[in-house]
C-alpha positions, 0 to 999 in steps of 0.5 A, a space after each residue: 507547467 510540465 510534470 517531469 518529476 511525477 512518479 519519480 519516487 516510485 522509480 526508486 522503489 523495488 519493482 516500482 512500488 508494485 507487489 501483492 497486497 496482503 489483504 486483497 491479494 491483488 498485484 498493485 502498488 502497495 504504497 500505504 503503511 498501516 499498523 498491523 498486529 503488534 504495531 508492525 507496519 504493513 504496506 497495503 494498496 489504496 483501496 484497502 487503506 480506504 476500507 481500513 479507514 472506514 472500518 470495512 476491513 481489518 488487518 489480520 496478516 500473520 
């Protein structure tokens, strides 16, 4: 089977989903929403999402 629609949702996002992650300060795809301070949603990268899940990082974005 072909994979013609792979990544189609990324095409609709600004800059194809790429931005600076507020935690690690790298310019990567920031696709994952996590709850920050005051229940504000913050988009983070895949690596930071896993680190938050395992308790290695905490969101302290102002």
